ROLUMTOR-751840 format. One record per atom (N, C-alpha, C): residue in three letters; chain; atom name; x, y, z. Coordinates in pm, 1 decimal, decimal comma. Layout:
N
pt aa = ALA	ch = A	at = CA	X = X	Y = Y	Z = Z
...
This chain:
52
pt aa = MET	ch = A	at = N	X = 11754,1	Y = 12802,7	Z = 11646,9
pt aa = MET	ch = A	at = CA	X = 11789,4	Y = 12661,6	Z = 11658,3
pt aa = MET	ch = A	at = C	X = 11670,9	Y = 12578,2	Z = 11610,2
pt aa = PRO	ch = A	at = N	X = 11692,7	Y = 12489,4	Z = 11513,7
pt aa = PRO	ch = A	at = CA	X = 11581,0	Y = 12408,4	Z = 11463,0
pt aa = PRO	ch = A	at = C	X = 11533,6	Y = 12308,3	Z = 11567,8
pt aa = ASN	ch = A	at = N	X = 11404,2	Y = 12284,1	Z = 11565,8
pt aa = ASN	ch = A	at = CA	X = 11353,1	Y = 12184,0	Z = 11659,3
pt aa = ASN	ch = A	at = C	X = 11373,0	Y = 12044,5	Z = 11600,5
pt aa = LEU	ch = A	at = N	X = 11343,2	Y = 11944,0	Z = 11680,5
pt aa = LEU	ch = A	at = CA	X = 11367,6	Y = 11805,7	Z = 11639,6
pt aa = LEU	ch = A	at = C	X = 11287,3	Y = 11767,8	Z = 11515,5
pt aa = GLN	ch = A	at = N	X = 11162,6	Y = 11813,5	Z = 11507,5
pt aa = GLN	ch = A	at = CA	X = 11079,8	Y = 11779,1	Z = 11391,9
pt aa = GLN	ch = A	at = C	X = 11138,1	Y = 11838,0	Z = 11263,6
pt aa = GLU	ch = A	at = N	X = 11182,2	Y = 11964,2	Z = 11268,6
pt aa = GLU	ch = A	at = CA	X = 11241,8	Y = 12026,1	Z = 11149,9
pt aa = GLU	ch = A	at = C	X = 11370,1	Y = 11953,8	Z = 11109,6
pt aa = PHE	ch = A	at = N	X = 11451,4	Y = 11918,7	Z = 11208,7
pt aa = PHE	ch = A	at = CA	X = 11575,9	Y = 11847,4	Z = 11181,6
pt aa = PHE	ch = A	at = C	X = 11547,6	Y = 11713,2	Z = 11115,5
pt aa = THR	ch = A	at = N	X = 11452,7	Y = 11639,3	Z = 11172,4
pt aa = THR	ch = A	at = CA	X = 11417,0	Y = 11508,0	Z = 11118,8
pt aa = THR	ch = A	at = C	X = 11363,3	Y = 11520,0	Z = 10976,8
pt aa = THR	ch = A	at = N	X = 11278,7	Y = 11619,6	Z = 10954,4
pt aa = THR	ch = A	at = CA	X = 11222,0	Y = 11641,6	Z = 10821,4
pt aa = THR	ch = A	at = C	X = 11332,1	Y = 11669,7	Z = 10719,9
pt aa = GLU	ch = A	at = N	X = 11426,6	Y = 11753,8	Z = 10755,7
pt aa = GLU	ch = A	at = CA	X = 11535,4	Y = 11786,3	Z = 10663,4
pt aa = GLU	ch = A	at = C	X = 11626,0	Y = 11665,9	Z = 10638,8
pt aa = GLU	ch = A	at = N	X = 11650,1	Y = 11586,1	Z = 10741,6
pt aa = GLU	ch = A	at = CA	X = 11730,0	Y = 11464,7	Z = 10724,1
pt aa = GLU	ch = A	at = C	X = 11660,7	Y = 11368,5	Z = 10627,6
pt aa = LEU	ch = A	at = N	X = 11530,7	Y = 11349,7	Z = 10646,1
pt aa = LEU	ch = A	at = CA	X = 11455,4	Y = 11260,6	Z = 10557,3
pt aa = LEU	ch = A	at = C	X = 11451,4	Y = 11314,7	Z = 10415,3
pt aa = ARG	ch = A	at = N	X = 11436,2	Y = 11445,7	Z = 10402,5
pt aa = ARG	ch = A	at = CA	X = 11435,0	Y = 11507,9	Z = 10269,6
pt aa = ARG	ch = A	at = C	X = 11567,9	Y = 11480,6	Z = 10198,8
pt aa = GLY	ch = A	at = N	X = 11677,8	Y = 11493,6	Z = 10270,7
pt aa = GLY	ch = A	at = CA	X = 11809,2	Y = 11466,8	Z = 10212,8
pt aa = GLY	ch = A	at = C	X = 11825,5	Y = 11321,8	Z = 10171,3
pt aa = GLU	ch = A	at = N	X = 11778,2	Y = 11230,6	Z = 10256,3
pt aa = GLU	ch = A	at = CA	X = 11786,4	Y = 11088,0	Z = 10223,2
pt aa = GLU	ch = A	at = C	X = 11702,2	Y = 11055,0	Z = 10100,5
pt aa = LEU	ch = A	at = N	X = 11581,1	Y = 11110,3	Z = 10094,6
pt aa = LEU	ch = A	at = CA	X = 11494,4	Y = 11085,3	Z = 9979,2
pt aa = LEU	ch = A	at = C	X = 11554,9	Y = 11142,0	Z = 9851,4
pt aa = LEU	ch = A	at = N	X = 11614,3	Y = 11259,0	Z = 9861,0
pt aa = LEU	ch = A	at = CA	X = 11678,1	Y = 11319,2	Z = 9744,2
pt aa = LEU	ch = A	at = C	X = 11792,3	Y = 11231,2	Z = 9694,0
pt aa = ALA	ch = A	at = N	X = 11872,5	Y = 11179,1	Z = 9785,3
pt aa = ALA	ch = A	at = CA	X = 11983,5	Y = 11092,2	Z = 9745,8
pt aa = ALA	ch = A	at = C	X = 11932,5	Y = 10965,6	Z = 9678,3
pt aa = ILE	ch = A	at = N	X = 11827,8	Y = 10906,6	Z = 9733,7
pt aa = ILE	ch = A	at = CA	X = 11769,7	Y = 10785,5	Z = 9674,1
pt aa = ILE	ch = A	at = C	X = 11713,8	Y = 10816,0	Z = 9536,1
pt aa = GLU	ch = A	at = N	X = 11638,9	Y = 10926,9	Z = 9525,1
pt aa = GLU	ch = A	at = CA	X = 11579,3	Y = 10961,9	Z = 9396,7
pt aa = GLU	ch = A	at = C	X = 11687,0	Y = 10992,2	Z = 9292,8
pt aa = ALA	ch = A	at = N	X = 11790,9	Y = 11063,6	Z = 9332,4
pt aa = ALA	ch = A	at = CA	X = 11897,8	Y = 11097,5	Z = 9238,4
pt aa = ALA	ch = A	at = C	X = 11968,3	Y = 10971,8	Z = 9188,4
pt aa = ASP	ch = A	at = N	X = 11997,3	Y = 10879,4	Z = 9278,8
pt aa = ASP	ch = A	at = CA	X = 12062,6	Y = 10754,4	Z = 9238,6
pt aa = ASP	ch = A	at = C	X = 11974,1	Y = 10672,4	Z = 9144,9
pt aa = THR	ch = A	at = N	X = 11847,1	Y = 10661,9	Z = 9180,0
pt aa = THR	ch = A	at = CA	X = 11753,8	Y = 10584,6	Z = 9097,6
pt aa = THR	ch = A	at = C	X = 11738,2	Y = 10648,6	Z = 8960,2
pt aa = TYR	ch = A	at = N	X = 11722,8	Y = 10780,7	Z = 8959,0
pt aa = TYR	ch = A	at = CA	X = 11709,6	Y = 10854,5	Z = 8833,9
pt aa = TYR	ch = A	at = C	X = 11832,1	Y = 10830,5	Z = 8745,1
pt aa = ALA	ch = A	at = N	X = 11951,1	Y = 10840,4	Z = 8804,4
pt aa = ALA	ch = A	at = CA	X = 12074,1	Y = 10821,5	Z = 8727,1
pt aa = ALA	ch = A	at = C	X = 12081,2	Y = 10680,6	Z = 8668,1
pt aa = GLU	ch = A	at = N	X = 12038,3	Y = 10582,0	Z = 8744,4
pt aa = GLU	ch = A	at = CA	X = 12038,2	Y = 10444,3	Z = 8693,1
pt aa = GLU	ch = A	at = C	X = 11945,1	Y = 10430,5	Z = 8573,0
pt aa = PHE	ch = A	at = N	X = 11826,5	Y = 10490,3	Z = 8580,9
pt aa = PHE	ch = A	at = CA	X = 11731,8	Y = 10482,7	Z = 8469,7
pt aa = PHE	ch = A	at = C	X = 11783,1	Y = 10557,4	Z = 8347,2
pt aa = VAL	ch = A	at = N	X = 11847,2	Y = 10672,1	Z = 8367,4
pt aa = VAL	ch = A	at = CA	X = 11902,4	Y = 10746,3	Z = 8253,8
pt aa = VAL	ch = A	at = C	X = 12012,5	Y = 10664,8	Z = 8187,2
pt aa = ARG	ch = A	at = N	X = 12101,7	Y = 10607,5	Z = 8267,3
pt aa = ARG	ch = A	at = CA	X = 12210,2	Y = 10525,1	Z = 8211,5
pt aa = ARG	ch = A	at = C	X = 12155,4	Y = 10405,1	Z = 8135,0
pt aa = ALA	ch = A	at = N	X = 12043,4	Y = 10352,1	Z = 8181,5
pt aa = ALA	ch = A	at = CA	X = 11982,6	Y = 10235,9	Z = 8115,3
pt aa = ALA	ch = A	at = C	X = 11901,3	Y = 10276,7	Z = 7992,8
pt aa = GLY	ch = A	at = N	X = 11888,9	Y = 10408,0	Z = 7968,7
pt aa = GLY	ch = A	at = CA	X = 11814,1	Y = 10456,0	Z = 7853,3
pt aa = GLY	ch = A	at = C	X = 11664,0	Y = 10452,4	Z = 7872,1
pt aa = LYS	ch = A	at = N	X = 11618,7	Y = 10440,2	Z = 7996,1
pt aa = LYS	ch = A	at = CA	X = 11475,1	Y = 10430,2	Z = 8022,4
pt aa = LYS	ch = A	at = C	X = 11410,5	Y = 10564,3	Z = 8053,9
pt aa = LEU	ch = A	at = N	X = 11491,1	Y = 10666,2	Z = 8077,5
pt aa = LEU	ch = A	at = CA	X = 11439,0	Y = 10800,1	Z = 8103,6
pt aa = LEU	ch = A	at = C	X = 11517,8	Y = 10900,1	Z = 8021,5
pt aa = ASN	ch = A	at = N	X = 11453,1	Y = 11013,3	Z = 7993,8
pt aa = ASN	ch = A	at = CA	X = 11527,5	Y = 11120,1	Z = 7928,6
pt aa = ASN	ch = A	at = C	X = 11601,9	Y = 11198,6	Z = 8036,7
pt aa = LYS	ch = A	at = N	X = 11659,5	Y = 11309,0	Z = 7999,8
pt aa = LYS	ch = A	at = CA	X = 11741,7	Y = 11382,5	Z = 8095,3
pt aa = LYS	ch = A	at = C	X = 11667,3	Y = 11495,4	Z = 8165,1
pt aa = GLU	ch = A	at = N	X = 11534,9	Y = 11498,2	Z = 8155,9
pt aa = GLU	ch = A	at = CA	X = 11459,0	Y = 11598,1	Z = 8230,4
pt aa = GLU	ch = A	at = C	X = 11457,1	Y = 11558,0	Z = 8376,7
pt aa = LEU	ch = A	at = N	X = 11469,4	Y = 11658,2	Z = 8465,0
pt aa = LEU	ch = A	at = CA	X = 11468,5	Y = 11629,4	Z = 8607,8
pt aa = LEU	ch = A	at = C	X = 11327,1	Y = 11606,9	Z = 8658,2
pt aa = SER	ch = A	at = N	X = 11313,9	Y = 11516,6	Z = 8753,8
pt aa = SER	ch = A	at = CA	X = 11184,7	Y = 11496,4	Z = 8817,8
pt aa = SER	ch = A	at = C	X = 11150,2	Y = 11622,1	Z = 8897,4
pt aa = PRO	ch = A	at = N	X = 11022,8	Y = 11642,3	Z = 8932,4
pt aa = PRO	ch = A	at = CA	X = 10984,4	Y = 11763,2	Z = 9006,5
pt aa = PRO	ch = A	at = C	X = 11063,7	Y = 11783,1	Z = 9135,4
pt aa = PHE	ch = A	at = N	X = 11087,3	Y = 11676,5	Z = 9212,8
pt aa = PHE	ch = A	at = CA	X = 11160,7	Y = 11690,2	Z = 9338,1
pt aa = PHE	ch = A	at = C	X = 11305,8	Y = 11730,2	Z = 9312,9
pt aa = LEU	ch = A	at = N	X = 11369,3	Y = 11666,6	Z = 9216,6
pt aa = LEU	ch = A	at = CA	X = 11506,8	Y = 11702,4	Z = 9183,9
pt aa = LEU	ch = A	at = C	X = 11513,4	Y = 11842,1	Z = 9123,7
pt aa = GLN	ch = A	at = N	X = 11413,6	Y = 11879,9	Z = 9044,2
pt aa = GLN	ch = A	at = CA	X = 11413,3	Y = 12011,5	Z = 8981,1
pt aa = GLN	ch = A	at = C	X = 11407,9	Y = 12121,5	Z = 9085,9
pt aa = THR	ch = A	at = N	X = 11322,3	Y = 12106,9	Z = 9188,8
pt aa = THR	ch = A	at = CA	X = 11313,2	Y = 12211,3	Z = 9291,3
pt aa = THR	ch = A	at = C	X = 11443,4	Y = 12222,0	Z = 9368,0
pt aa = THR	ch = A	at = N	X = 11510,9	Y = 12110,2	Z = 9387,9
pt aa = THR	ch = A	at = CA	X = 11639,6	Y = 12112,5	Z = 9457,2
pt aa = THR	ch = A	at = C	X = 11746,3	Y = 12173,9	Z = 9367,5
pt aa = HIS	ch = A	at = N	X = 11745,0	Y = 12137,0	Z = 9240,6
pt aa = HIS	ch = A	at = CA	X = 11844,4	Y = 12186,2	Z = 9145,1
pt aa = HIS	ch = A	at = C	X = 11833,0	Y = 12336,9	Z = 9124,9
pt aa = ASP	ch = A	at = N	X = 11711,3	Y = 12390,3	Z = 9119,5
pt aa = ASP	ch = A	at = CA	X = 11696,3	Y = 12532,8	Z = 9092,4
pt aa = ASP	ch = A	at = C	X = 11700,3	Y = 12618,0	Z = 9219,0
pt aa = GLY	ch = A	at = N	X = 11735,3	Y = 12556,9	Z = 9332,2
pt aa = GLY	ch = A	at = CA	X = 11758,5	Y = 12633,7	Z = 9453,4
pt aa = GLY	ch = A	at = C	X = 11638,2	Y = 12653,2	Z = 9542,8
pt aa = THR	ch = A	at = N	X = 11523,6	Y = 12600,8	Z = 9504,4
pt aa = THR	ch = A	at = CA	X = 11408,1	Y = 12609,2	Z = 9591,8
pt aa = THR	ch = A	at = C	X = 11396,9	Y = 12479,9	Z = 9668,2
pt aa = ASP	ch = A	at = N	X = 11320,9	Y = 12483,1	Z = 9775,1
pt aa = ASP	ch = A	at = CA	X = 11305,1	Y = 12360,0	Z = 9852,3
pt aa = ASP	ch = A	at = C	X = 11164,5	Y = 12304,4	Z = 9841,5
pt aa = GLY	ch = A	at = N	X = 11087,6	Y = 12357,7	Z = 9747,3
pt aa = GLY	ch = A	at = CA	X = 10952,7	Y = 12308,4	Z = 9727,1
pt aa = GLY	ch = A	at = C	X = 10850,5	Y = 12371,1	Z = 9819,0
pt aa = LYS	ch = A	at = N	X = 10896,9	Y = 12457,0	Z = 9909,6
pt aa = LYS	ch = A	at = CA	X = 10805,1	Y = 12522,6	Z = 10002,8
pt aa = LYS	ch = A	at = C	X = 10762,2	Y = 12655,3	Z = 9944,5
pt aa = GLU	ch = A	at = N	X = 10639,5	Y = 12689,4	Z = 9967,9
pt aa = GLU	ch = A	at = CA	X = 10587,2	Y = 12817,8	Z = 9919,3
pt aa = GLU	ch = A	at = C	X = 10586,2	Y = 12917,4	Z = 10032,0
């Protein structure tokens, strides 16, 4: 069973990912960024969570 700190951390990670994904998509649509994923999105996309 995850403790409160782990739960909170994962909730915040999910919220940050959603914000970053939305912002990234807006910049791509506006032509201000290419289609390479940011490091945070890349670790999520390739199945890792950034933890070693």
